[in-house]
C-alpha positions as CSV (number, residue, x, y, z in Angstrom):
1,X,-17.4,9.4,13.3
2,X,-13.8,8.7,12.2
3,X,-12.8,7.6,8.8
4,X,-9.8,5.2,8.5
5,X,-8.1,4.1,5.3
6,X,-6.8,0.5,5.4
7,X,-4.8,-1.2,2.7
8,X,-5.4,-4.9,2.4
9,X,-3.1,-7.3,0.7
10,X,-5.2,-10.0,-1.0
11,X,-3.7,-13.2,-2.7
12,X,-5.9,-15.7,-4.5
13,X,-9.0,-14.3,-2.9
14,X,-7.6,-14.5,0.6
15,X,-6.8,-11.5,2.8
16,X,-3.2,-11.8,3.9
17,X,-2.5,-8.7,5.9
18,X,-4.0,-5.2,6.5
19,X,-1.8,-2.1,6.7
20,X,-2.3,1.6,7.6
21,X,-0.1,2.8,4.8
22,X,0.1,2.1,1.1
23,X,3.9,1.9,1.3
24,X,3.8,-0.9,3.9
25,X,1.2,-2.8,1.9
26,X,3.2,-2.5,-1.3
27,X,6.3,-3.7,0.5
28,X,4.5,-6.7,1.9
29,X,2.9,-7.5,-1.5
30,X,6.4,-7.3,-3.2
31,X,7.7,-9.7,-0.5
32,X,4.9,-12.2,-1.3
33,X,5.7,-11.9,-5.0
34,X,9.4,-12.6,-4.3
35,X,8.4,-15.6,-2.1
36,X,6.3,-17.0,-4.9
37,X,9.1,-16.7,-7.4
38,X,11.5,-18.4,-5.0
39,X,8.9,-21.2,-4.5
40,X,8.6,-21.7,-8.3
41,X,12.4,-21.6,-8.7
42,X,12.8,-24.2,-5.9
43,X,10.3,-26.5,-7.6
44,X,12.7,-26.8,-10.5
45,X,15.6,-27.7,-8.2
46,X,16.7,-31.3,-7.9
47,X,15.5,-31.5,-4.3
48,X,12.8,-33.7,-2.7
49,X,10.6,-31.0,-1.1
50,X,6.9,-30.9,-0.7
51,X,5.0,-27.8,-1.6
52,X,4.6,-26.4,1.9
53,X,8.4,-26.7,2.5
54,X,9.1,-24.8,-0.8
55,X,6.6,-22.1,0.2
56,X,8.1,-21.8,3.7
57,X,11.6,-21.6,2.4
58,X,10.6,-19.1,-0.3
59,X,9.0,-16.9,2.3
60,X,12.0,-17.2,4.6
61,X,14.3,-16.2,1.7
62,X,12.1,-13.2,0.7
63,X,11.8,-12.0,4.4
64,X,15.6,-12.2,4.7
65,X,16.4,-10.8,1.2
66,X,19.0,-8.3,2.6
67,X,21.0,-11.2,4.3
68,X,20.7,-13.3,1.1
69,X,22.0,-10.4,-1.0
70,X,24.9,-9.8,1.4
71,X,25.8,-13.5,1.3
72,X,25.7,-13.6,-2.5
73,X,27.8,-10.5,-2.8
74,X,30.4,-11.3,-0.1
75,X,30.2,-15.1,0.5
76,X,30.1,-14.2,4.2
77,X,27.4,-14.2,6.8
78,X,26.1,-10.7,7.7
79,X,27.3,-9.4,11.0
80,X,24.6,-6.8,11.7
81,X,21.9,-7.6,14.2
82,X,19.3,-6.5,11.6
83,X,20.5,-9.3,9.2
84,X,19.5,-12.1,11.6
85,X,16.9,-14.5,10.2
86,X,13.3,-13.3,10.7
87,X,11.4,-15.6,13.0
88,X,7.9,-15.0,11.6
89,X,8.1,-18.0,9.3
90,X,8.4,-21.1,11.4
91,X,9.9,-24.3,9.9
92,X,7.7,-27.3,9.6
93,X,6.9,-28.9,12.9
94,X,8.5,-32.2,13.7
95,X,5.2,-33.9,13.0
96,X,4.9,-32.4,9.5
97,X,8.6,-33.2,8.8
98,X,8.1,-36.8,9.9
99,X,4.9,-37.1,7.8
100,X,6.6,-35.6,4.8
101,X,9.6,-38.0,5.2
102,X,7.2,-41.0,5.2
103,X,5.4,-39.7,2.1
104,X,8.6,-39.3,0.1
105,X,11.3,-41.9,-0.3
106,X,14.8,-40.9,-1.4
107,X,15.4,-41.3,-5.1
108,X,18.7,-42.3,-6.5
109,X,20.8,-39.4,-7.8
110,X,18.7,-36.7,-6.1
111,X,19.5,-34.6,-3.1
112,X,17.2,-35.1,-0.2
113,X,16.2,-32.0,1.7
114,X,17.1,-31.9,5.4
C-alpha cells in the first residue's frame, strides 16, 4: 500500500485545488489571496461591474502578476512569451455579459465597464 501526501487549498469551505507539493499549494493560495484583494480594490473603483466580473478580473490580474508588475514598472507591454495572458480564467460569456448589461444601466458620471 502506497501513502501519498496531498495538499488541498480550501476557501470558504470549498476545495479549490489539490497539489502534490506544499510549495505549489502555497503559491496557489497566495494567488487566491491576491485575487481577493484585487476584487475588493475593484469594488471601490468607480466602475459598473458585477461581482463575478470583479472576481474574474481580480483572478486574471493575480494570475498575470508578472506582466502587471512589468507594465507598472516600464509602462510597456512585456515582450517575453511567458508574460502572455494566462488563458485559465475565461471572460464572461456573451450571455452573461448581455444579462449583466440588462441588469445595470449606465449612471451619469460613472465609467461603464466594457
